[in-house]
N, C-alpha and C positions, 0 to 999 in steps of 0.2 A: 430331218425326221421322215420316216417313211410314211407314206399315207395309210390310213387306217382301213381295212377291209370294211365294206359296206354291210351293216347289220340290217337296216331296213325299219320296218314299224314293229314296235315291241309293246309288251304290257308287263307290269310287275306281277309275278305270279305269287299268289297267296292261296292257302288251303281252301279258304271260304268260297273262292271263285274258280277253283281248279277245273271244274266241269265247264263253266262259261268259257274260260281261256282256251281249252281244248277245242271248243267249238266254234271259237270266233274265226272268220275268214280273214285272210291278209295278214295274220300275225307271223312275222318271220323269226322272232326271238323273245325270250322272255328273261326275266332278272329275277332272282330268288334270294332272299336274305340268307348269307351264308351260315350265321349262327344258328338258323332254324333248321338246317339240314344235317342230316346224320348220313355219313358216306356210306355205312353198310346197310342203310334201310331207307335209301331215297324213295320220297313218295311215287306211287304208281304213275300217277298224272305226269310227273315230270319225266319218268323213264319213257312213257309212250310219246311225249312230245320230242325227246331226243331220237327215239326210233324213226320219227317222222322227218327227221332233219332239222328241227326247230333248235336253234342255238340257245344254250343257257348260260347266262352270266352270274357268277356268285358276286352278291353285293354285301360287302362287310360293314358293321356298324359299331364294333367294339375294339379296333386297334388303337383308336386314340393317337393318331399319327401326329397331332398338333401338341401333345402333352410334352412335360419337360423330360419325362423317361424315355429311354430307347424302347422301340417296339417289343412287345413280349414274344419270346420266340415260340412259345406254345400256341398262341394266336396265329402267328404267321404260318406255322405248320399246318393248322387247321384249315387255313384259308388256301393254302397251296394244295393240300389234299383234296379240297372240293373242287378246286380248278381242274385237277387232273382226272378225276373220277368223271366229271361232266364233261370233259373234252373241251373246255372253254377257251375262246381265244384270248380272253383278258380277265382280270378281276378288278373290282372298284371298292374304294373305301371313301373316307370324308376327311376333309381338312378340318378337323375339330379335335378338341380334348373332350374326354369323356370321364376321366378320373384325376385325382390329384392327391398329394400327401404321400405318405409311405417314407421308405428310407431316404429318397432324395431330400426331403425336407423335415426329416425326424419328427413327423406328424403322422396321426392316424390315417389311413387310406380312406378315401370317401369315393363313392361312384356316383356320378351324376344321374346315371339311368337314360341319358339322351346326349345329344350332341351340343357342345358349348363353342361359341367362337373363339378363335385364336387371335390375339392382339397382332395387328399389322405393323409389327415392328421389325427391324433389322434382326435383334436376337431371336425372336420368335421365328423368323424366316430361316435363319441359320439352322436353328434345331430342327424345323420341319424338313429342310432340304435334306439334312444327315438322316432323319428318321425314314424318309422316303426312300434314299438310297439304301438303307439296311433292308427295308421291305422289298426292294426291287431285287436285291441279291438273293433273297429267300424264297421268292416266287418264280414258278415256272413259266410264267406267261406274262405278258405287260401289265403294268399297273396304271389305272386312271383314279384320280382324285376328284371329289365333288365339292364344289362351293356350297355352304350351308346357309339356311336361314337364321336370322338372329333377332332377338327381341331387345338385345342390349348393345352397347358400344363401349369398348375399351377406351379409357382416356389416353391421350398423348400417342395416338396412333400415327405412324410415318409415312404410310402407303395407301394408295386407294386399292380397292378389291381387284381392279383389273392390273394395276401394277404388281401387286402380290402375286397374282396368278401367273403373271407373264414372268416374272424372275424365277418363280418356282419351277415353271416347265423349262425355262432356258438354262437353269443351273443343275437340273435333274434328268431332263429328257421325259419327265413323267407325262402321261396323258391327261387330259382334262374332261371330266365329266360335267358338263354346264347343265345346272338346274335353273330354268328360266322363272320357275314359280318362286325360287329363293331369291333371284335378282329382284321380281317384284315385292317379295317380303321385305327385302332391305330397303327398297325405295320407299315403302310406306313407313317402316319403322325407324328408318336410319336416315332418310332423305338422301339416299345415293341413287344416281341417275342410271337407270339399267343401259341405256344407249351409249353412255360414256364408258361403263364398264365393258360392253361389247367392243367399242372401239379399241380398248386397251388390250384385249386378250390375244393371245396368240392363236389365230383361228385355225391354224394347221395342226395344233395339238389336240384339238377336240376328239375325243373317242365316240362319245354320243350325248343326247341330250335327255333330261328329265323334264316332264310336264306333271304337275298336280295341281289339286284344288286347296282352297282355304277359305277363311272368312275374316271380316274385319269386326272388331268390338272395340268401342271406345277410343278409336283412332289407332288400335293396334291390330296388325295382319298377323293371323294365326296360320301357319303352314300346316293345315291339319291332316292332309292326305285323306279327307273323308267328307269332302264336298266337292261339287262340280268345278271343273276347271274355269276360272273367271277369265272374261275377255281380255283384261290387261295382260294376262300371262300368256295369252295367245297372240297377243299384239307384240310382245316380246320374242316369241317364237318366230313370228314373221319377221321381224327386224334382223334376228340372227340368220334366218335361212336367206334373206337378201344379201347377206354378206358372204356366206359360205354354205356349201351343201354339206349338212351335218351326216356323218355315216350312219347314225341311227337316232330315233326319237322315240321315248318310251312313256307310257301314262303309268303313274303310280297312284294306287289306291290302298289304304291300309285299313280304313275303318268304314263303317256305314256302307257297306257295299250296295250298289243298286243292282237292279235287274240287268240281265244281259243287253238287252236292247239299249238301255242308257249307257252302258260301257262302250258299245259298239259305235253309238252317236258321238261319244266323246273322242274316240280314236279317230273317227271320221274328221271331227273338227280339227284335231291335230293335224291331219293330212292335209286338209284344205288350208290351214296356216302356213304350213310349210310350202305348199304349192303356191300359195300367193306371193310369198317372199322369193320363190324361184323364178316366178314371172317378173318380179321387180328387178331382179338381178339380171335377167335376161334383156330386159328392156333397156337397162343402163348400159351393158355391154354390147348390145346388138347381136349377141350369140344365143342360139337355143341352148339351154341348159338342162342337162339331164343328171339325175343324181349320181353321185358318186362320192368316193372318200373326200373328206375335207382337206387332205393335204394336196390333192391333185391339183395341178395349175395354180398352186400358190406361189406369191412371189415374195413371201416373208423368208427372212433368213432361216436356215434349218437350226433346230436345237441341238445342244450337245447330248450325245448319248450318256446314259449313266457312268460316272466314273471318269470321263474324259472331258477335255476341252477348257478353255479358259475361265468359264463360269464356275467350275467346281472349287468350293472352298475346302481348306482343311478341315479335320474333324473339330467339333465345336468343344469349346473348353467346359469342363464340368461346372465351372462358377457361372456360365451363362445358362446352363441347364437348371442350376439350382435358382437362380434369380426368376426365371420364368416358372418353375415348379412352385416356388413360394407365392408368386402372384396369382397363379391358378388356384392354389390350395386356399387362399384367402378369400377369392371369388366364390369357390365352389362351397367353402364353409357358410360364407354367408347365405347362400342360396338354399342350402339343405340342412344346416344345423342352427341357423339363426344367431351367428356370430356378427359382429358389426360390419356394416357395409365399407368396404375399402374405399379410400379417397378417390374422388374423381368419377365415381360411378353415380348413375341416376337412381336414387333410391325408389322412386315410383316404378320404374321399369325393371329393377331388380325384384320388386314384389310381384310384377306380373310373371316374371321369368320363374320365380320360386313357385308359385301357384301353378303355373304350367308344367313344371317338372314333377311336382307332387301329383297332379292330375294325370300325366303321363304314366307315372310309376304304378298309381293305382289301376289304370287301364291295362298295363302289361302283366302286373301280377294277377289280374282278373283274368287274362288269356292263359297265362302259365298254369295257373290254378283255378280253373273254372268252378270248383266245388266250392270255393270260398263265398263268391257272390251268391251261388245257390243255397248255400248254408244259412248266410247272414241277411239274404234279401236286400231289402231298402237299406238296411243299416249298413251294408258292406262300405259304400264310398265315404259316407262321414267318419265311420270308424277308421278308415286306412287313413283318411287325410289327417285325423288326429294323431294317429300313429306316426304318421311321417314328419309331423312337426318336431317330435323330440327324438326320432330314430333314424338317423342318416343310413342311407343303404352303404354297406362296407362289402358285399359280396354280389353274387348274381341275383337275379329275380326269383329264382328257386329258394334260395336261401332267405331273401326277403318275405317271401309269401310263408315260410315256416315261422320266421321271427315275428310276423305279424299275427299269426295264429296265436302264438305262446304270449304275446303282448295282450291280446284280447282275453285270453284265458286267465291271465293275471290279474287284469284291471276291471273287467265286465263282469262283476260278482253278482248283478242283479239281473243277468241275462236269463232268458227263458231256459228252463232246465233242458228241453229236448234240443235246442239250438247248442247249447253248451256241450251236451254229450256227443253230438254230431261234429262239431268242431274239435272236441278232445280226440275223438276217434281218427278223424282227419290227420290230426297232428302226430298222433302215435304211430299211425300207418307209416308215415314218411320221415319222421325224425331220426330213426335210427340208422345204423350203418347199412342195413339192407331191409328191404321192405318185409312187413309181417306177413308171414306165411297165410295162404288162403286156403290150406287143405281143411276139410270139414272137420277132423278131430281136433287140430289147434283152435280153430274157430270156437267149437264147443267149449274148449277148455277156457278160453278167454271170456265167453259169455257167462260160464258158470262162475269165474272169478269176479267178474262186475257184480253178478247177482249177490254173491256172498259179502264182497266189500260194502253193498248198500245196507246190509242188515245191522 
């Protein structure tokens, strides 16, 4: 495996902190959520960063490479398009499933709205490897995949996280995006040892590293990306840096954005953790260590390139995909539709995961359609959580926002008339095949019609 080019110090680009990111010193690269970018209308902030020579990496969240189905060609095309227009050296996605059901299982397709863990079994690994190879063939640049945080564990798993990632990289040549915050999350929630996972990883396959904050509640760690980075996460980063020089390290923050000084302090703390690990490695080897790509100087055996080598398995049988798809559909249905908990799962943890998914869904819909929290005020969140209990998401978040508004209009008959009118206007504006015209004459006609209908 060829060494990764050095990326350096990075931060997740988000519209809410775009100005802060542009002004931050020492930022070599940024990562942007691929699904939030429109190739023909890139944000001015990203364009300015690109003009300054700052690398931009698209980070996908919706491929569902760990699902039973093969990756959607349209989503792969969209990810490839964003990589090309940004001139990115690689793209990244997750080792997760995000939807289940559909034709594969002859059941309604359900969307999780978030990343869910893949069972660490041989069958799931075979499916994941084939899906990764399909994605690699469709993308113009290398792909790296990220380990995710999990609140729940699958029963009867056959591999540790490190073993699972090692075999994935060995069989496909895919790069790894290692999230040290997720290693900490899985340590708290699943009792997995981060040091053991790092010891089993193919270090030369690391593309870069994620660092993020979270919080603990009732013995469960929530990977919120909305809180400061905890010291145990920095300690895992130091451990990783004592083993290998990561090509890049990036701070993620998705909610509850702090002031620029606090973000700069977090980036500095990340740099200090990496430097501490580098010093430990230098002391152990007696050699002065300078930052470079993780593959350089590695003595591990090279990994097979995509499509070649003894580790590549033949195509996965459809029966294997169907078994995995049925298991994932049963789990997702229990989480979002209230069906019985599949055998072997922890019911309490599934309840925590179900509430987390509903909360995440409410947060994202509130971002996609900020008018809804503005219209409904303090009643938005309880109304949405009530809606989510009986209405699983079957499309994207924009469709979910429309369905939620329609649900409230149907069920909340005692609602304040002014709120109801505003909500109905919002829904009518967006529910048709094209937006309603804003021309003065058309608006006057609509207003006249509303007055006449009230008489």
